[in-house]
N, C-alpha and C positions, 0 to 999 in steps of 0.2 A: 849017445848024448843027443844027437839030432832027433832021434825017434822020441826021446822023452820030451823035448821041446815041442814037437808037433802034437804030442798027446796033451800037453798042458794047454796049448793054444786051442785045440779042439774042445777041451773041457771048459775053458773060460768062455769060448764062443757059445757053447751049449748053455752055460749058466746065464749069459746075457740074453739069449733067446727066451729062456724060462722067465726071467724077470720082466722082459717086454710083454710076454703073454699074460703074466699076472697083472701088470699095470693096465693092459687093455681090458682085462676082465673087470678090474676095479672101476675103471671109467664107465664101463657098460652097466655095472650094478648101481652106480650113483644116479638117483632120480631126483630131479629138481621139481618140486611141487610149486606151481604158480597159483596163488589164491585168486578166487573169482572176485568180481566187483561187489557182490553181495556180502562176501566175507570181509572185504576191506572196509565197506561202508558200515557194517555192524561193529567192527572193532574200533573205528574212528569215532563213533558216537559216544559221548560222555554219559556214562550210566549214573542215574541219580543215587545219592547216598541212601543207604537203607534207613528207614525211620526207626527211631528208638522208642516210639510210643507203643507201649504195651498196656492197654487199659486194665485196671484191676477191677475185680467184681465188686469190691466193697472198700470202704475207707480203712476198715480194720485190717484187711489184707495188706494194703500198701504201707501202713504204719504199725505192723505187728510187733516191731522191735521196741516200740514205746511201752508196751504192756510189761516188758521184762525190766523196765527201769524203775527207779524209786519215785519218780515224779508222777507215775500213772495212778489214778484212782478211779474206781467204778463210778460212772455217771449216775445221778439220781434217777429213779424210775419215773416215767411220765405220769401225770395225774390221771387217775382212773375213776374219779367220782362220777363224772357224767356218763362214762361207758358202763358203770354199774347201775345207774339209775334207769337207763333205757331198757335193759333186759328185765328189771324188776317190774316195770310197767307192762311189758309184753307178757310176762308170766302171770301177772294179776289179771290181764285181759283174757287169757286163754284157760282159766280155771273151768273145769267141766261142771263143778257144783253150782255155779251161778245160774240164774234164770236167764231167759232169752233177752229180756229187756236190759238186765245188767250187763250181759255180754255185748250187746250192741253199744251201750254207753262206754264200755271198756275199750271196744274196738275203735270207737271214735276218739278215745284219748290217746291211742297209739300214734296217729298222724300228728296230733298236737305236740308230741314230744320231738318230732323231726325238726321243727323250726328251732327248738332250744338247742338241739345238737348242732345244727348248722351255725347258729349264733356262737356256740362254743368254738367251732372250727374257725370262724372269722376272727375271733378274739385271740387266737393262738397262732404261733408260728409253726407251720407244717414243715417238718424236717424229713429229708429223704433218708431211706434206709442205708444209703451209701455213707452217711455220716455217723453210723454207729461206731462207737469207740473214739470219736473225736473229742479230745479234752476241752474243746470250746464249749460244749453243751453245758458243762457244769458252771460256766460263767454267765449263762442266761438265767437270771434270777427274777427280774422285775416283770417278765412277760411269760405267759404260759407257752409251752411248746409240746408237740406230740409228733410221733413218727407217722408218715403217710406215704403213699405211692405217688410221688411227684417227680417231674422231670428235672427240676432245678434242685439245688441243695437245700435252700431255705425259701419257702413260699411266704412272703411277707404281707401279701394282700392279693386282691383280685387281679391287679395289673402290675404288681411289683414282685420281683424275685431277686435272689442273690446266689452267686456261685462262690464257693470257698476255694482258695488256692494258697498253698504254702510255697514260698519261693524255693525252699529246699526240695519240695516235690517237683517244682517246675524245672529245676536243674536236671532231675532224673528223667522227666517226661516233658520235653518242651512243646509237644503238640497237644498236650492234654487240654489246655484251655480252649484251643480252637475247636476241638471236637465237642466240648461241652457247650460252647456258645452255639454251635451249629445245631445242637439238639433242641434248643429253645424255639427256633423257627419264628422269631419275632412275635411271639404270643403275649409279650408283656411290654408295657410302655416304659417301665423303669426296670432296667437290668443292671444289677450291681455286681461288680467283681470285687469281692472282699479278699484282699491280698494280705496274708500274714507274713511280715518281714522277719524271718527267723534265721537269717544269715548275715555275715559281716560285710562281704563285698556285694553290694546291692545295685551297683551302677548298671551293669550289662543286663542282668535278669529283669530288673525293674523296668528298664527301657523296652525290653521285649514284651513284657506284660502290658505296659502302657500303650504300645503300638497296636497290639492285638485288641485291646479294649476300645481304643478310639476308632479303629477301622470297622468295628462291628457295633457301633452305637451303644457302648456300655459305659457305665459310670464306675470309675476305679476309686476304691476306698482302701487305704493302706493302714494297717494296724501293726504296731511294733510289739504287741503282747496279745495274749488270748483274751484278757480282760477288756482291752480296747476294742477288739473285734466283736465281743459280746455286747458292748455298749452301742456299737453301731447298729447291730441287728435290733436291739431293744428300741433305740430311738426311731428307726425307720418304721417299726411296727406301731409305736405309740402315736407318731405323727402321720399315720396313714391317711386319715380322713380330715386332718387339720388344714385350714386354708393357708395360703402363702402370705398372709398379712404380716407375719412376724419378720420375714426377711425382706419385705418390700418397703421401699421408702415412702414416707407419708408426706404428701404435698398439701399445704394449707390452701384454703379456698379464697381467702381475702386477697385483694389486689396488691396491697403493700407487701405482703409476704412473697407473692409471686414476682413482684418487681425486684425485691431484694435478692431473691434466688437467681434472677436473670442477670442483674448488674454486677453482683459480687463475683461472677465468673470472670469478669474483666480484671486485668492486673491493676493494682494500686487503688482499687475502689473498695471501700469498706461500707459497713451499714450506715455510718454517719453521712458519708457522701451520698448514699442512696436517698436518705431522708432529705438532704439538701436539694438534690436534683428533682426529687418528687415534689417538693414544695415550690420550687422555682418554675417548673414546666408542667407539672400536673399529670403527665402520662408518658409512657415509653416512646410513643410515636413522636411527640414533640421534642423529647430529648434527642432522638435520632435526627430530627430535622433541624436542630439548633446548630448555629455556626460555632466556630472555634472561639470567637470573641465572646459570644454569649455564655459558653461553657466556662471560659476562663474567668468571667466576672463573678461566678458563684464562689462563695467562701469555702476554702478547703480543696477546691478543684485545681485551679492554677493552669498554667500553660502546659505543664508536663503531662498531666492527666488528660487534659482536653485534647 
């Protein structure tokens, strides 16, 4: 029995030594990696969120789902009368059967057609190819329009342009308007952001569009329908060369009208009181130099107004 106890003690002691050796090997195999300063600095820096802006190559690509709906209809073709008249003149000028004198006169008629073409371009809205498929085009009825290679969406004049933006598209691509304004490079005096409000919750997206337009010196026009947006473009084009007399206030040149305009800005003074003061004192300077007693003696003025 004593021999069996000794063997058991030796066996348990051997097992303890084996466990200690395994524990020592496990501690040796564990490697603690201390990160460097550069790694800690890079992980602590806040990474900017990825931009969701993915510019589309054309308007039709961005709104291709509209073509499958029942509300889409093919836009009318652009006017081709002027584009057909110019090649006919060129062909008539290059006929080989004509004499040398007639060919020279025909060649002289070709440059004369260039001003007529430029006049036609000035009288029409030049639409960018990005706007192909935009249902807004079929609502531009009172002004001619034609496709052209322009930076903006709608070239309304020599110094005026417009960028079209749908609020629904702005929610998908919030950086789109910024990149489009940056492409203009301040080449136009009047830069209009034509915003089509086609969503219900407009507070936050409209605030973002307004802030972007104000920070980049753009005029924001909001339309709640495509018809309203089309009328905005037509109106800007029609009044391109019109003076600002319609919206300016007209000031009369006679002295009494100017005196009435100056004194009626004061509270409690009406046009009858202006006539009374003008008859009593004769001029605005004398009215201002008059004492309170002199003003109170005028009928209709009294102590309160004086």
